C-alpha positions as semicolon CSV with decimal commas, in nm:
position;residue;x (nm);y (nm);z (nm)
1;M;15,044;-13,496;17,247
2;V;14,822;-13,386;16,966
3;M;14,992;-13,339;16,615
4;A;14,780;-13,049;16,456
5;R;14,606;-13,142;16,104
6;K;14,787;-12,962;15,837
7;F;14,514;-13,062;15,587
8;T;14,203;-12,933;15,689
9;P;13,976;-12,844;15,409
10;E;13,985;-12,519;15,414
11;N;14,318;-12,587;15,376
12;I;14,321;-12,788;15,108
13;E;14,084;-12,494;14,893
14;R;14,382;-12,284;14,996
15;I;14,584;-12,550;14,730
16;R;14,300;-12,502;14,489
17;D;14,262;-12,140;14,540
18;W;14,658;-12,115;14,531
19;I;14,721;-12,357;14,220
20;A;14,474;-12,145;14,021
21;Q;14,733;-11,809;14,168
22;G;15,002;-11,986;13,975
23;I;15,215;-12,019;14,329
24;G;15,406;-12,353;14,241
25;R;15,470;-12,612;14,489
26;D;15,751;-12,513;14,706
27;E;15,535;-12,206;14,782
28;I;15,251;-12,400;14,881
29;A;15,443;-12,621;15,059
30;S;15,642;-12,348;15,227
31;R;15,332;-12,158;15,326
32;L;15,143;-12,468;15,544
33;H;15,468;-12,541;15,688
34;V;15,491;-12,922;15,470
35;S;15,741;-13,130;15,333
36;V;15,656;-13,116;14,916
37;G;15,681;-13,476;14,960
38;S;15,423;-13,440;15,173
39;L;15,189;-13,181;14,974
40;Q;15,214;-13,446;14,695
41;V;15,073;-13,738;14,842
42;T;14,857;-13,533;14,947
43;C;14,674;-13,411;14,631
44;S;14,791;-13,755;14,424
45;R;14,567;-13,903;14,663
46;L;14,277;-13,615;14,581
47;G;14,334;-13,526;14,279
48;I;14,458;-13,236;14,265
49;G;14,713;-13,168;13,983
50;L;15,011;-12,950;14,130
51;R;15,163;-12,807;13,756
52;R;15,139;-12,500;13,693
53;Q;14,858;-12,361;13,470
54;R;14,995;-12,207;13,144
55;S;14,770;-11,899;13,143
56;A;14,585;-11,729;12,767
57;R;14,331;-11,431;12,813
58;V;14,206;-11,288;12,506
59;Q;14,205;-10,923;12,615
60;P;13,864;-10,683;12,578
61;S;13,871;-10,565;12,269
62;I;13,702;-10,638;11,974
63;E;13,815;-10,473;11,633
64;H;13,581;-10,470;11,329
65;V;13,762;-10,501;10,984
66;R;13,573;-10,419;10,731
67;Q;13,538;-10,461;10,350
68;G;13,325;-10,216;10,207
69;D;13,069;-10,153;10,436
70;H;13,064;-10,493;10,575
71;A;13,212;-10,637;10,961
72;V;13,354;-10,910;10,791
73;Q;13,586;-11,022;11,059
74;A;13,665;-10,904;11,412
75;K;13,997;-10,869;11,577
76;L;14,101;-10,973;11,939
77;T;14,426;-10,989;12,140
78;L;14,500;-11,291;12,247
79;Q;14,761;-11,215;12,473
80;L;14,978;-11,521;12,650
81;D;15,132;-11,617;12,972
82;T;15,380;-11,831;13,029
83;R;15,546;-11,816;13,332
84;N;15,760;-11,566;13,223
85;R;15,790;-11,465;12,942
86;Q;15,456;-11,248;12,821
87;A;15,371;-11,201;12,404
88;A;15,072;-11,079;12,237
89;F;14,886;-11,231;11,878
90;D;14,628;-11,046;11,658
91;V;14,348;-11,296;11,613
92;L;14,068;-11,178;11,313
93;L;13,784;-11,437;11,345
94;R;13,458;-11,459;11,040
95;Q;13,201;-11,308;11,129
96;D;13,049;-11,649;11,107
97;L;13,254;-11,761;11,421
98;L;13,213;-11,477;11,596
99;V;12,835;-11,469;11,589
100;R;12,841;-11,907;11,692
101;L;13,134;-11,782;11,945
102;A;12,880;-11,583;12,136
103;L;12,570;-11,813;12,110
104;E;12,782;-12,049;12,287
105;A;12,875;-11,808;12,504
106;S;12,538;-11,629;12,641
107;V;12,421;-11,999;12,696
108;R;12,730;-12,007;12,937
109;D;12,625;-11,705;13,028
110;L;12,998;-11,629;12,936
111;T;13,119;-11,327;12,760
112;V;13,263;-11,384;12,375
113;V;13,625;-11,293;12,535
114;D;13,624;-11,496;12,835
115;L;13,496;-11,808;12,619
116;I;13,800;-11,782;12,418
117;G;13,989;-11,734;12,657
118;K;13,848;-12,051;12,867
119;I;13,866;-12,268;12,461
120;V;14,266;-12,139;12,449
121;D;14,375;-12,234;12,781
122;Q;14,176;-12,570;12,785
123;A;14,351;-12,635;12,447
124;M;14,689;-12,535;12,567
125;E;14,593;-12,728;12,887
126;N;14,544;-13,029;12,744
127;G;14,802;-13,061;12,433
128;L;14,564;-12,926;12,138
129;V;14,702;-12,680;11,975
130;G;14,937;-12,946;11,764
131;K;14,609;-13,121;11,731
132;I;14,460;-12,828;11,613
133;L;14,654;-12,720;11,363
134;G;14,780;-13,032;11,215
135;N;15,143;-13,046;11,372
136;R;15,279;-13,322;11,536
137;S;15,469;-13,175;11,776
138;S;15,369;-12,876;12,019
139;I;15,441;-12,759;12,388
140;S;15,336;-12,981;12,608
141;P;15,233;-12,809;12,983
142;Q;15,496;-12,866;13,257
143;D;15,468;-12,717;13,588
């Protein structure tokens, strides 16, 4: 009797997609009809992390804050999604920083909003928020 392979290249790609969508290891194992342990071992061997990613996204609206006749800052709304919680924050950026971000975004073929979202996402994923803000403690990535 020939056993069907569960971890085909197509299924490995599906696993990566499901992780990116925030689907947990229990659900992924269920979809593939494998045990969670088998999924964990296989993903570990392939270098695929099964931890759920926190996601941060920046709302695509930029409001210029004026001082006299000049726009000196841009206000973005940062929407953070962690598990079943959401929080929104207004972020003020100096005009010179916004220009630098715009240049960086254009080099990477991204919008400024997408670039900021990626920066925040990476900072959270890598536990850098505390280091950036000079705090010793910070929220660490969890599954």
